[in-house]
LUMVODO-575109 format. One line per field, with one value per residue (C-alpha): x, y, z; residue in three letters; chain; residue number from 1. Coordinates in nm, 3 decimals. Example, Ala and Ser with C-alpha at 12.3 -4.5 7.8 and 13.67 -1.06 7.14 Angstrom:
residues 2
east <- 1.230; 1.367
north <- -0.450; -0.106
up <- 0.780; 0.714
type <- ala; ser
mol <- A; A
seq <- 1; 2
This chain:
residues 553
east <- 3.130; 3.375; 3.098; 2.875; 3.144; 3.206; 2.835; 2.813; 3.105; 2.946; 2.595; 2.720; 2.956; 2.915; 2.888; 2.597; 2.416; 2.450; 2.330; 2.016; 1.965; 1.980; 1.719; 1.398; 1.478; 1.606; 1.292; 1.081; 1.256; 1.248; 0.882; 0.826; 1.056; 0.940; 0.633; 0.855; 1.146; 0.935; 0.640; 0.793; 0.989; 0.736; 0.397; 0.182; 0.374; 0.322; -0.046; -0.108; 0.085; -0.136; -0.450; -0.357; -0.222; -0.548; -0.766; -0.568; -0.626; -0.989; -1.036; -0.820; -1.045; -1.340; -1.162; -1.041; -1.391; -1.509; -1.247; -1.317; -1.689; -1.626; -1.368; -1.603; -1.875; -1.624; -1.503; -1.854; -1.918; -1.591; -1.627; -1.978; -1.904; -1.816; -1.483; -1.413; -1.721; -1.623; -1.276; -1.439; -1.658; -1.386; -1.153; -1.410; -1.482; -1.861; -2.034; -2.132; -2.004; -1.808; -2.113; -2.323; -2.052; -2.080; -2.465; -2.425; -2.192; -2.434; -2.722; -2.527; -2.453; -2.823; -2.850; -2.839; -2.525; -2.494; -2.316; -2.042; -2.016; -2.062; -1.702; -1.556; -1.808; -1.770; -1.388; -1.450; -1.685; -1.436; -1.156; -1.379; -1.470; -1.104; -1.055; -1.318; -1.181; -0.853; -0.913; -0.548; -0.466; -0.666; -0.478; -0.640; -0.777; -0.647; -0.290; -0.282; -0.113; -0.078; 0.223; 0.196; 0.519; 0.481; 0.784; 0.774; 0.993; 0.889; 0.513; 0.279; 0.108; -0.218; -0.127; 0.000; -0.284; -0.554; -0.351; -0.353; -0.710; -0.840; -0.630; -0.798; -1.139; -1.077; -1.313; -1.035; -0.921; -0.670; -0.502; -0.391; -0.237; 0.130; 0.225; 0.587; 0.641; 0.995; 1.147; 1.476; 1.775; 1.795; 1.439; 1.490; 1.382; 1.047; 1.003; 1.050; 0.804; 0.537; 0.612; 0.531; 0.202; 0.106; 0.214; 0.010; -0.298; -0.273; -0.096; -0.245; -0.479; -0.271; -0.085; 0.233; 0.316; 0.679; 0.895; 1.227; 1.471; 1.648; 2.012; 2.158; 2.422; 2.684; 2.578; 2.209; 1.978; 1.815; 1.447; 1.150; 1.309; 1.603; 1.396; 1.139; 1.404; 1.586; 1.261; 1.169; 1.501; 1.464; 1.122; 1.222; 1.440; 1.151; 0.926; 1.196; 1.206; 0.832; 0.840; 0.591; 0.591; 0.686; 0.422; 0.154; 0.246; 0.113; 0.332; 0.171; 0.369; 0.179; 0.292; 0.234; -0.085; -0.239; -0.586; -0.710; -1.072; -1.232; -1.247; -0.886; -0.725; -1.014; -1.036; -0.656; -0.672; -0.953; -0.748; -0.438; -0.579; -0.768; -0.462; -0.245; 0.025; 0.004; 0.373; 0.422; 0.149; 0.170; -0.148; -0.235; -0.516; -0.663; -0.479; -0.752; -0.576; -0.879; -0.761; -0.747; -0.960; -1.204; -0.920; -0.667; -0.665; -0.852; -0.550; -0.417; -0.761; -0.770; -0.418; -0.511; -0.825; -0.645; -0.388; -0.668; -0.866; -0.559; -0.499; -0.868; -0.821; -0.497; -0.654; -0.906; -0.597; -0.380; -0.130; -0.037; -0.075; 0.245; 0.308; 0.236; 0.258; 0.099; 0.102; 0.130; 0.351; 0.386; 0.692; 0.804; 0.807; 0.991; 1.265; 1.333; 1.363; 1.560; 1.276; 1.271; 1.538; 1.771; 1.905; 1.620; 1.374; 1.087; 1.100; 0.727; 0.725; 1.073; 0.952; 0.746; 1.057; 1.267; 1.006; 0.963; 1.327; 1.363; 1.101; 1.229; 0.912; 0.673; 0.467; 0.125; -0.023; -0.361; -0.575; -0.787; -1.025; -1.047; -0.919; -0.635; -0.684; -0.384; -0.338; -0.427; -0.129; -0.160; 0.121; 0.140; 0.081; -0.073; 0.266; 0.430; 0.139; 0.184; 0.557; 0.545; 0.283; 0.531; 0.820; 0.605; 0.509; 0.878; 0.973; 0.700; 0.831; 1.168; 1.035; 1.179; 1.511; 1.383; 1.444; 1.808; 1.736; 1.477; 1.683; 2.004; 1.821; 1.638; 1.978; 2.086; 1.756; 1.758; 1.494; 1.232; 1.067; 1.181; 0.814; 0.769; 1.084; 0.980; 0.635; 0.753; 1.031; 0.803; 0.536; 0.790; 0.933; 0.622; 0.433; 0.692; 0.716; 0.337; 0.330; 0.582; 0.471; 0.091; -0.051; 0.184; 0.129; -0.248; -0.239; 0.042; 0.137; -0.074; 0.085; 0.403; 0.186; 0.082; 0.417; 0.394; 0.156; 0.142; 0.033; -0.218; -0.419; -0.462; -0.759; -0.568; -0.461; -0.816; -0.912; -0.643; -0.754; -1.117; -1.084; -0.850; -1.087; -1.398; -1.205; -1.087; -1.457; -1.584; -1.323; -1.504; -1.766; -1.514; -1.451; -1.814; -1.817; -1.519; -1.704; -1.982; -1.745; -1.562; -1.867; -1.964; -1.631; -1.583; -1.558; -1.798; -1.786; -1.640; -1.921; -1.719; -1.801; -2.140; -2.296; -2.168; -1.830; -1.976; -1.976; -1.600; -1.570; -1.733; -1.588; -1.243; -1.233; -1.169; -0.806; -0.773; -0.558; -0.340; -0.286; -0.224; 0.071; 0.218; 0.162; 0.209; 0.394; 0.651; 0.761; 0.795; 1.010; 1.216; 1.285; 1.378; 1.591; 1.779; 1.830; 1.951; 2.220; 2.303; 2.170; 2.020; 1.725; 1.714; 1.407; 1.149; 0.947; 0.594; 0.468; 0.163; -0.073; -0.437; -0.694; -0.993; -1.019; -1.042; -1.387; -1.433; -1.711
north <- 2.220; 2.201; 2.306; 2.046; 1.783; 1.899; 1.897; 1.539; 1.431; 1.543; 1.435; 1.084; 1.084; 0.832; 1.121; 1.290; 0.956; 0.885; 1.241; 1.189; 0.842; 1.002; 1.277; 1.062; 0.876; 1.188; 1.372; 1.096; 1.086; 1.470; 1.472; 1.186; 1.340; 1.698; 1.681; 1.504; 1.735; 2.072; 1.982; 2.107; 2.431; 2.524; 2.360; 2.618; 2.555; 2.181; 2.229; 2.429; 2.181; 1.905; 2.096; 2.184; 1.835; 1.668; 1.921; 1.847; 1.481; 1.529; 1.725; 1.488; 1.193; 1.345; 1.417; 1.049; 0.924; 1.134; 1.000; 0.641; 0.664; 0.817; 0.544; 0.268; 0.359; 0.399; 0.058; -0.077; 0.063; -0.057; -0.414; -0.447; -0.307; -0.535; -0.363; -0.608; -0.505; -0.149; -0.226; -0.380; -0.072; 0.193; -0.004; 0.026; -0.352; -0.292; -0.049; 0.286; 0.153; 0.458; 0.686; 0.423; 0.396; 0.767; 0.756; 0.455; 0.653; 0.945; 0.710; 0.557; 0.902; 0.954; 0.654; 0.656; 0.794; 1.009; 1.285; 1.055; 0.861; 1.154; 1.300; 0.966; 0.908; 1.263; 1.209; 0.888; 1.083; 1.353; 1.108; 0.949; 1.298; 1.374; 1.073; 1.182; 1.179; 1.051; 0.683; 0.626; 0.727; 0.420; 0.085; -0.209; -0.454; -0.743; -0.628; -0.611; -0.885; -0.912; -1.051; -1.137; -1.188; -1.400; -1.433; -1.721; -1.856; -2.157; -2.088; -2.393; -2.526; -2.421; -2.052; -2.037; -2.250; -1.999; -1.712; -1.868; -1.995; -1.643; -1.512; -1.780; -1.671; -1.313; -1.138; -1.121; -1.397; -1.621; -1.678; -1.321; -1.356; -1.464; -1.607; -1.605; -1.784; -1.712; -1.899; -1.880; -2.108; -2.157; -2.314; -2.484; -2.832; -2.717; -2.479; -2.743; -2.970; -2.698; -2.596; -2.950; -2.939; -2.596; -2.699; -3.022; -2.824; -2.511; -2.632; -2.480; -2.253; -1.929; -1.790; -1.882; -2.045; -1.996; -2.092; -1.934; -1.982; -1.673; -1.711; -1.467; -1.227; -1.024; -0.665; -0.746; -0.735; -1.070; -1.024; -0.974; -0.703; -0.900; -1.198; -1.008; -0.796; -1.103; -1.265; -0.949; -0.944; -1.319; -1.285; -0.984; -1.218; -1.447; -1.154; -1.019; -1.363; -1.359; -1.016; -0.855; -0.475; -0.393; -0.123; -0.390; -0.570; -0.474; -0.614; -0.673; -0.786; -1.021; -1.175; -1.541; -1.470; -1.212; -1.278; -1.055; -0.935; -1.069; -0.722; -0.626; -0.695; -0.548; -0.246; -0.186; -0.264; 0.003; 0.266; 0.179; 0.167; 0.494; 0.689; 0.854; 0.915; 0.554; 0.492; 0.761; 0.593; 0.345; 0.167; 0.092; -0.146; -0.127; -0.371; -0.539; -0.756; -0.977; -1.335; -1.515; -1.237; -1.480; -1.692; -1.434; -1.298; -0.977; -0.738; -0.862; -0.814; -0.463; -0.388; -0.537; -0.338; -0.013; -0.068; -0.151; 0.156; 0.379; 0.253; 0.333; 0.685; 0.753; 0.621; 0.914; 1.146; 1.024; 1.305; 1.134; 0.774; 0.558; 0.217; -0.053; -0.432; -0.518; -0.260; -0.241; -0.068; -0.124; -0.327; -0.026; 0.181; -0.097; -0.106; 0.268; 0.202; -0.129; -0.315; -0.307; -0.226; -0.486; -0.257; -0.240; -0.454; -0.213; -0.239; -0.162; 0.181; 0.258; 0.188; 0.505; 0.724; 0.528; 0.586; 0.942; 1.022; 0.809; 1.034; 1.358; 1.385; 1.364; 1.055; 0.989; 0.737; 0.596; 0.447; 0.167; 0.135; -0.246; -0.472; -0.728; -0.938; -1.016; -1.217; -1.085; -1.211; -1.557; -1.776; -2.124; -1.996; -1.684; -1.544; -1.601; -1.426; -1.119; -1.132; -1.170; -0.883; -0.667; -0.768; -0.721; -0.366; -0.284; -0.388; -0.171; 0.121; 0.070; 0.283; 0.579; 0.467; 0.627; 0.980; 0.982; 0.854; 1.126; 1.409; 1.317; 1.263; 1.596; 1.766; 1.588; 1.693; 2.078; 2.054; 1.953; 2.271; 2.353; 2.364; 2.017; 1.899; 2.047; 1.890; 1.542; 1.550; 1.682; 1.418; 1.134; 1.276; 1.361; 1.044; 0.836; 1.089; 1.077; 0.698; 0.665; 0.936; 1.013; 0.737; 0.778; 1.150; 1.107; 0.856; 0.993; 1.360; 1.500; 1.274; 1.482; 1.768; 1.560; 1.601; 1.976; 2.018; 2.405; 2.383; 2.114; 2.356; 2.605; 2.643; 2.560; 2.231; 2.132; 2.233; 2.023; 1.704; 1.786; 1.868; 1.584; 1.332; 1.480; 1.463; 1.107; 1.017; 1.179; 0.994; 0.675; 0.794; 0.728; 0.380; 0.295; 0.428; 0.208; -0.089; -0.042; -0.001; -0.307; -0.536; -0.414; -0.528; -0.839; -1.166; -1.446; -1.620; -1.978; -2.237; -2.367; -2.054; -1.969; -1.631; -1.554; -1.494; -1.163; -1.040; -1.084; -0.895; -0.595; -0.631; -0.643; -0.257; -0.216; -0.314; -0.010; 0.205; -0.087; -0.189; 0.162; 0.184; -0.168; -0.287; 0.055; 0.316; 0.097; -0.094; 0.240; 0.380; 0.064; 0.085; 0.452; 0.416; 0.132; 0.340; 0.618; 0.397; 0.235; -0.103; -0.202; -0.447; -0.756; -0.878; -1.027; -1.299; -1.289; -1.640; -1.744; -1.995; -2.044; -2.230; -2.167; -2.155; -1.803; -1.709; -1.359; -1.221
up <- -1.360; -1.076; -0.827; -0.969; -0.905; -0.559; -0.475; -0.622; -0.391; -0.072; -0.162; -0.213; 0.088; 0.381; 0.640; 0.447; 0.413; 0.783; 0.874; 0.672; 0.825; 1.183; 1.115; 1.114; 1.435; 1.610; 1.513; 1.659; 1.995; 2.013; 1.981; 2.231; 2.487; 2.450; 2.688; 2.956; 2.916; 2.921; 3.148; 3.456; 3.345; 3.067; 3.152; 2.976; 2.651; 2.682; 2.770; 2.457; 2.252; 2.382; 2.319; 1.961; 1.887; 2.005; 1.815; 1.506; 1.533; 1.619; 1.290; 1.096; 1.210; 1.060; 0.733; 0.734; 0.786; 0.493; 0.255; 0.387; 0.312; -0.025; -0.102; 0.016; -0.234; -0.524; -0.447; -0.437; -0.786; -0.929; -0.772; -0.923; -1.262; -1.562; -1.668; -1.941; -2.124; -2.074; -2.212; -2.529; -2.562; -2.527; -2.750; -3.036; -3.045; -3.044; -3.295; -3.131; -2.809; -2.683; -2.694; -2.536; -2.253; -2.185; -2.165; -1.923; -1.707; -1.697; -1.610; -1.323; -1.192; -1.135; -0.909; -0.530; -0.366; -0.678; -0.512; -0.394; -0.725; -0.973; -0.925; -1.024; -1.302; -1.430; -1.455; -1.650; -1.886; -1.927; -2.011; -2.278; -2.430; -2.445; -2.670; -2.915; -3.269; -3.113; -3.137; -3.228; -2.862; -2.727; -2.694; -2.866; -2.606; -2.802; -2.774; -2.392; -2.200; -1.820; -1.643; -1.275; -1.094; -0.771; -0.543; -0.296; -0.016; 0.188; 0.111; 0.095; -0.217; -0.055; -0.050; -0.405; -0.537; -0.406; -0.556; -0.910; -0.864; -0.823; -1.114; -1.319; -1.202; -1.314; -1.548; -1.806; -2.049; -1.876; -2.208; -2.200; -1.855; -1.809; -1.466; -1.339; -0.998; -0.876; -0.586; -0.395; -0.440; -0.062; -0.079; -0.412; -0.316; -0.170; -0.457; -0.727; -0.551; -0.540; -0.889; -1.022; -0.835; -0.981; -1.325; -1.305; -1.196; -1.423; -1.724; -2.034; -1.839; -1.875; -2.177; -1.997; -1.657; -1.597; -1.291; -1.202; -0.920; -0.797; -0.687; -0.430; -0.563; -0.385; -0.332; -0.332; -0.023; 0.037; -0.006; -0.238; -0.450; -0.558; -0.640; -0.865; -1.020; -1.132; -1.260; -1.454; -1.633; -1.712; -1.842; -2.053; -2.256; -2.328; -2.427; -2.661; -2.831; -2.857; -3.033; -2.784; -2.752; -2.379; -2.385; -2.434; -2.111; -1.770; -1.485; -1.153; -0.844; -0.619; -0.296; -0.262; -0.041; -0.260; -0.407; -0.686; -0.712; -1.029; -1.180; -1.096; -1.434; -1.632; -1.432; -1.475; -1.847; -1.884; -1.708; -1.908; -2.261; -2.225; -2.091; -2.354; -2.087; -1.969; -1.936; -1.674; -1.442; -1.171; -1.086; -0.723; -0.599; -0.241; -0.013; 0.199; 0.450; 0.503; 0.422; 0.762; 0.914; 1.076; 1.207; 1.343; 1.703; 1.772; 1.794; 1.460; 1.308; 1.427; 1.285; 0.947; 0.933; 1.018; 0.741; 0.492; 0.575; 0.544; 0.187; 0.101; 0.245; 0.059; -0.267; -0.238; -0.220; -0.523; -0.459; -0.129; -0.251; -0.269; -0.400; -0.141; -0.165; -0.501; -0.769; -1.151; -1.412; -1.775; -1.882; -2.083; -1.750; -1.564; -1.833; -1.760; -1.380; -1.435; -1.262; -0.890; -0.625; -0.514; -0.238; 0.015; 0.208; 0.124; -0.250; -0.288; -0.142; -0.274; -0.632; -0.628; -0.570; -0.816; -1.091; -0.975; -1.031; -1.342; -1.504; -1.348; -1.122; -1.418; -1.292; -1.148; -0.906; -1.034; -0.760; -0.909; -0.608; -0.651; -0.395; -0.391; -0.078; 0.148; 0.460; 0.799; 0.987; 1.142; 1.288; 1.461; 1.812; 1.960; 2.081; 1.750; 1.572; 1.785; 1.732; 1.364; 1.336; 1.522; 1.302; 0.979; 1.082; 1.172; 0.798; 0.664; 0.893; 0.734; 0.465; 0.656; 0.511; 0.181; 0.345; 0.244; -0.098; -0.157; -0.028; -0.216; -0.548; -0.523; -0.490; -0.808; -1.001; -1.046; -1.314; -1.054; -0.907; -0.551; -0.428; -0.552; -0.386; -0.047; -0.065; -0.155; 0.110; 0.382; 0.315; 0.318; 0.640; 0.832; 0.751; 0.940; 1.215; 1.260; 1.236; 1.514; 1.757; 1.715; 1.907; 2.199; 2.208; 2.211; 2.483; 2.725; 2.633; 2.927; 3.181; 3.253; 3.364; 3.667; 3.812; 3.835; 4.125; 4.103; 3.752; 3.811; 4.038; 3.749; 3.520; 3.203; 3.357; 3.431; 3.073; 2.920; 3.090; 3.032; 2.660; 2.601; 2.750; 2.568; 2.241; 2.310; 2.392; 2.071; 1.873; 1.947; 1.705; 1.429; 1.575; 1.554; 1.190; 1.122; 1.263; 1.007; 0.728; 0.831; 0.850; 0.509; 0.357; 0.564; 0.366; 0.394; 0.737; 0.731; 0.805; 1.111; 1.305; 1.457; 1.435; 1.777; 1.600; 1.479; 1.850; 1.868; 1.534; 1.703; 2.062; 1.911; 1.875; 2.249; 2.153; 1.920; 2.167; 2.252; 1.894; 1.780; 2.038; 2.048; 1.684; 1.512; 1.703; 1.874; 1.553; 1.372; 1.658; 1.663; 1.283; 1.287; 1.598; 1.428; 1.110; 1.333; 1.474; 1.152; 1.255; 0.922; 0.920; 0.714; 0.520; 0.753; 0.575; 0.696; 0.782; 0.572; 0.743; 0.667; 0.855; 0.615; 0.237; 0.100; -0.020; -0.180; -0.397
type <- met; leu; glu; val; leu; arg; met; gln; thr; trp; val; asp; ser; his; trp; phe; gln; arg; leu; leu; glu; ile; ile; pro; gly; leu; ser; val; trp; ala; val; ile; ile; phe; pro; phe; ala; phe; ala; tyr; pro; phe; pro; leu; met; val; ala; tyr; phe; ile; leu; ile; phe; asn; leu; tyr; trp; phe; leu; lys; ala; phe; asn; ile; ala; arg; his; leu; leu; asn; gly; leu; tyr; his; met; lys; tyr; asn; met; his; thr; asn; trp; tyr; glu; arg; cys; lys; ala; val; ser; gly; asp; leu; pro; gly; ser; arg; ser; lys; leu; lys; glu; asp; tyr; lys; lys; asn; ala; lys; asn; val; phe; gln; lys; ile; arg; tyr; arg; asp; leu; lys; lys; glu; ile; glu; glu; leu; glu; asn; leu; asp; asp; lys; glu; tyr; leu; val; lys; lys; leu; asp; asp; ile; leu; his; leu; ala; val; ile; pro; thr; tyr; lys; glu; ser; phe; gln; ile; leu; asp; glu; thr; leu; glu; tyr; ile; leu; lys; ser; asn; tyr; pro; ser; lys; lys; ile; met; ile; val; val; thr; gly; glu; glu; arg; asp; glu; lys; asn; phe; lys; lys; ile; ser; lys; gln; leu; glu; gly; lys; tyr; his; gly; lys; phe; arg; asn; leu; ile; phe; tyr; val; his; lys; asp; lys; ala; gly; glu; val; lys; gly; lys; gly; ser; asn; ile; ala; ser; ala; gly; lys; lys; val; met; lys; phe; ile; thr; gln; glu; gly; ile; asp; pro; glu; asn; ile; leu; val; thr; thr; leu; asp; ala; asp; his; val; val; his; arg; glu; tyr; phe; ser; arg; leu; thr; tyr; lys; tyr; ile; thr; asp; pro; asp; arg; asp; arg; lys; thr; tyr; gln; pro; val; ala; leu; leu; phe; asn; asn; ile; trp; asp; ala; pro; ala; pro; asn; arg; val; ala; ala; ile; ala; ser; ser; phe; trp; ile; ile; val; glu; ser; met; arg; pro; tyr; arg; leu; arg; thr; phe; ala; ser; his; thr; gln; ser; leu; lys; thr; leu; leu; val; thr; asp; phe; trp; ser; thr; gln; thr; ile; val; glu; asp; gly; his; gln; tyr; phe; arg; thr; tyr; phe; ala; phe; asn; gly; asn; ile; glu; met; val; pro; leu; leu; val; pro; ile; tyr; gln; asp; cys; leu; leu; asp; lys; thr; leu; trp; lys; thr; phe; lys; ser; gln; tyr; leu; gln; arg; arg; arg; trp; ala; trp; gly; ala; ser; asp; phe; pro; tyr; val; val; lys; asn; phe; leu; lys; his; pro; glu; ile; pro; lys; arg; glu; lys; phe; ile; gln; thr; phe; arg; gln; tyr; ile; ser; his; leu; ser; trp; ala; ser; ser; ser; leu; leu; leu; ala; thr; ala; trp; val; pro; leu; leu; phe; asn; lys; val; phe; met; asn; ser; val; ile; ala; his; asn; val; thr; ser; tyr; ser; ser; asn; leu; ala; leu; thr; ala; trp; ile; gly; val; phe; phe; ser; val; trp; thr; tyr; leu; phe; leu; leu; pro; lys; lys; pro; lys; lys; tyr; ser; his; phe; arg; tyr; val; gly; met; val; val; gln; trp; ile; phe; thr; pro; ile; val; ala; ile; ile; leu; ser; ser; leu; pro; ser; ile; asp; ala; gln; thr; arg; leu; met; phe; gly; lys; tyr; leu; glu; phe; phe; ile; thr; pro; lys; ile; arg; lys; ser; lys; ile; glu; ile; ser
mol <- A; A; A; A; A; A; A; A; A; A; A; A; A; A; A; A; A; A; A; A; A; A; A; A; A; A; A; A; A; A; A; A; A; A; A; A; A; A; A; A; A; A; A; A; A; A; A; A; A; A; A; A; A; A; A; A; A; A; A; A; A; A; A; A; A; A; A; A; A; A; A; A; A; A; A; A; A; A; A; A; A; A; A; A; A; A; A; A; A; A; A; A; A; A; A; A; A; A; A; A; A; A; A; A; A; A; A; A; A; A; A; A; A; A; A; A; A; A; A; A; A; A; A; A; A; A; A; A; A; A; A; A; A; A; A; A; A; A; A; A; A; A; A; A; A; A; A; A; A; A; A; A; A; A; A; A; A; A; A; A; A; A; A; A; A; A; A; A; A; A; A; A; A; A; A; A; A; A; A; A; A; A; A; A; A; A; A; A; A; A; A; A; A; A; A; A; A; A; A; A; A; A; A; A; A; A; A; A; A; A; A; A; A; A; A; A; A; A; A; A; A; A; A; A; A; A; A; A; A; A; A; A; A; A; A; A; A; A; A; A; A; A; A; A; A; A; A; A; A; A; A; A; A; A; A; A; A; A; A; A; A; A; A; A; A; A; A; A; A; A; A; A; A; A; A; A; A; A; A; A; A; A; A; A; A; A; A; A; A; A; A; A; A; A; A; A; A; A; A; A; A; A; A; A; A; A; A; A; A; A; A; A; A; A; A; A; A; A; A; A; A; A; A; A; A; A; A; A; A; A; A; A; A; A; A; A; A; A; A; A; A; A; A; A; A; A; A; A; A; A; A; A; A; A; A; A; A; A; A; A; A; A; A; A; A; A; A; A; A; A; A; A; A; A; A; A; A; A; A; A; A; A; A; A; A; A; A; A; A; A; A; A; A; A; A; A; A; A; A; A; A; A; A; A; A; A; A; A; A; A; A; A; A; A; A; A; A; A; A; A; A; A; A; A; A; A; A; A; A; A; A; A; A; A; A; A; A; A; A; A; A; A; A; A; A; A; A; A; A; A; A; A; A; A; A; A; A; A; A; A; A; A; A; A; A; A; A; A; A; A; A; A; A; A; A; A; A; A; A; A; A; A; A; A; A; A; A; A; A; A; A; A; A; A; A; A; A; A; A; A; A; A; A; A; A; A; A; A; A; A; A; A; A; A; A; A; A; A; A; A; A; A; A; A; A; A; A; A; A; A; A; A; A; A; A; A; A; A; A; A; A; A; A; A; A; A; A; A; A; A; A; A; A
seq <- 1; 2; 3; 4; 5; 6; 7; 8; 9; 10; 11; 12; 13; 14; 15; 16; 17; 18; 19; 20; 21; 22; 23; 24; 25; 26; 27; 28; 29; 30; 31; 32; 33; 34; 35; 36; 37; 38; 39; 40; 41; 42; 43; 44; 45; 46; 47; 48; 49; 50; 51; 52; 53; 54; 55; 56; 57; 58; 59; 60; 61; 62; 63; 64; 65; 66; 67; 68; 69; 70; 71; 72; 73; 74; 75; 76; 77; 78; 79; 80; 81; 82; 83; 84; 85; 86; 87; 88; 89; 90; 91; 92; 93; 94; 95; 96; 97; 98; 99; 100; 101; 102; 103; 104; 105; 106; 107; 108; 109; 110; 111; 112; 113; 114; 115; 116; 117; 118; 119; 120; 121; 122; 123; 124; 125; 126; 127; 128; 129; 130; 131; 132; 133; 134; 135; 136; 137; 138; 139; 140; 141; 142; 143; 144; 145; 146; 147; 148; 149; 150; 151; 152; 153; 154; 155; 156; 157; 158; 159; 160; 161; 162; 163; 164; 165; 166; 167; 168; 169; 170; 171; 172; 173; 174; 175; 176; 177; 178; 179; 180; 181; 182; 183; 184; 185; 186; 187; 188; 189; 190; 191; 192; 193; 194; 195; 196; 197; 198; 199; 200; 201; 202; 203; 204; 205; 206; 207; 208; 209; 210; 211; 212; 213; 214; 215; 216; 217; 218; 219; 220; 221; 222; 223; 224; 225; 226; 227; 228; 229; 230; 231; 232; 233; 234; 235; 236; 237; 238; 239; 240; 241; 242; 243; 244; 245; 246; 247; 248; 249; 250; 251; 252; 253; 254; 255; 256; 257; 258; 259; 260; 261; 262; 263; 264; 265; 266; 267; 268; 269; 270; 271; 272; 273; 274; 275; 276; 277; 278; 279; 280; 281; 282; 283; 284; 285; 286; 287; 288; 289; 290; 291; 292; 293; 294; 295; 296; 297; 298; 299; 300; 301; 302; 303; 304; 305; 306; 307; 308; 309; 310; 311; 312; 313; 314; 315; 316; 317; 318; 319; 320; 321; 322; 323; 324; 325; 326; 327; 328; 329; 330; 331; 332; 333; 334; 335; 336; 337; 338; 339; 340; 341; 342; 343; 344; 345; 346; 347; 348; 349; 350; 351; 352; 353; 354; 355; 356; 357; 358; 359; 360; 361; 362; 363; 364; 365; 366; 367; 368; 369; 370; 371; 372; 373; 374; 375; 376; 377; 378; 379; 380; 381; 382; 383; 384; 385; 386; 387; 388; 389; 390; 391; 392; 393; 394; 395; 396; 397; 398; 399; 400; 401; 402; 403; 404; 405; 406; 407; 408; 409; 410; 411; 412; 413; 414; 415; 416; 417; 418; 419; 420; 421; 422; 423; 424; 425; 426; 427; 428; 429; 430; 431; 432; 433; 434; 435; 436; 437; 438; 439; 440; 441; 442; 443; 444; 445; 446; 447; 448; 449; 450; 451; 452; 453; 454; 455; 456; 457; 458; 459; 460; 461; 462; 463; 464; 465; 466; 467; 468; 469; 470; 471; 472; 473; 474; 475; 476; 477; 478; 479; 480; 481; 482; 483; 484; 485; 486; 487; 488; 489; 490; 491; 492; 493; 494; 495; 496; 497; 498; 499; 500; 501; 502; 503; 504; 505; 506; 507; 508; 509; 510; 511; 512; 513; 514; 515; 516; 517; 518; 519; 520; 521; 522; 523; 524; 525; 526; 527; 528; 529; 530; 531; 532; 533; 534; 535; 536; 537; 538; 539; 540; 541; 542; 543; 544; 545; 546; 547; 548; 549; 550; 551; 552; 553
């Protein structure tokens, strides 16, 4: 007992916290400096490092392309399936509907792209078969309510109006959807004005439309997490008064600019009601940052597409998937985690680990492979747009601050297997290390070798530059593949643009190397360096400006 108390003391100590905060940034700088520090005294070691690193990313690019293609067709299938009808079928609302549903899955599996689809459809069939003679495990469709929590700060009526408009267009009864729009006290005048406009337009169209004002509290980090956590606790009082079972409410966090696909709530409901272990699941849509995509500058478009593609790829690897931006948990699950964190500016990704430790590691991410559309960043001027993009990515990269939280909590949870602890910690650590350093290493790692004239005359030096160039050239095949995928997902072109606009949508890919460094690696290095020196970031509120009305299918 004494040893446990001693361990608890040093695990929670300030010096241990600071040590863990230093590790991510120190690792990044060690990797970046390595080629420059060792190129002259140990050129051969650096040369082999460059070759192996380039080869690793070359092979990884093909693996990413494979997952992207697979994810694309899964999304296509899910986006064009009537999931509300499937909910009614599996819930037993239609006679003989469950067996008919299984036959329908099998029929679809024989269609075009069957090899790609069949794994997903086979899983759906197996899930249905596991429920045979276990109807009591399936939630009744009529019992399920959805709660969308939408935080806002200085957003315009137009932004929030389109968010609510597309929720209303969902293939799910709006009278079974509760909306909570929660503003900030420091923007109360603007919020009350917009609330009246929204109330006037959407009164009576949802089950409930509720407006809250969040007041800053001492000890809380100013930002989205504190706002939605406060709103969640307030609405819980209302739900208790209504006598609704928390297990029957699915809570989705939506930023003010998020636009749901019409099948989102139905697909989510289907996965939830058919899962006996539903309260240990977190449901993650695909974030497509395609709002504003036709209006934004080319570098911002490339950055948005890269992020969207990465979420698709990670959705095909659920063991790696983490909560990002919009995500859904049952209210019953949120009560265990005490809603969302009020202590971080990256409450979305942090929620994965809070849930993980609240359930002693016994949780699972469920990729829905249905999109929620988000804004491709656009600000008032070109310079402000680039600057805001950098600051947004830096805030995302602050997820590296979860490393101390993960390590400390693993030390406090002896019941979690050591192998699981290592894998989870390594993935969290390596993802941010890779984010910060990979683009720079691919672009510049070979440069230090130029300063060693003796080595540059060797055969291995010639091979390093030759192989690196050839691998980089071959990597453009992946870029062309990405162009095709991107054009397939691209929302409808606004009428104000001519067809010539498509040329810019293709030519923009020449900015890929620059964007990868300036709008991806550098913000991550910035965030981790600040964490290393204890310079903690404040929440950056991404500007939300639109020039065109959102049009999604």
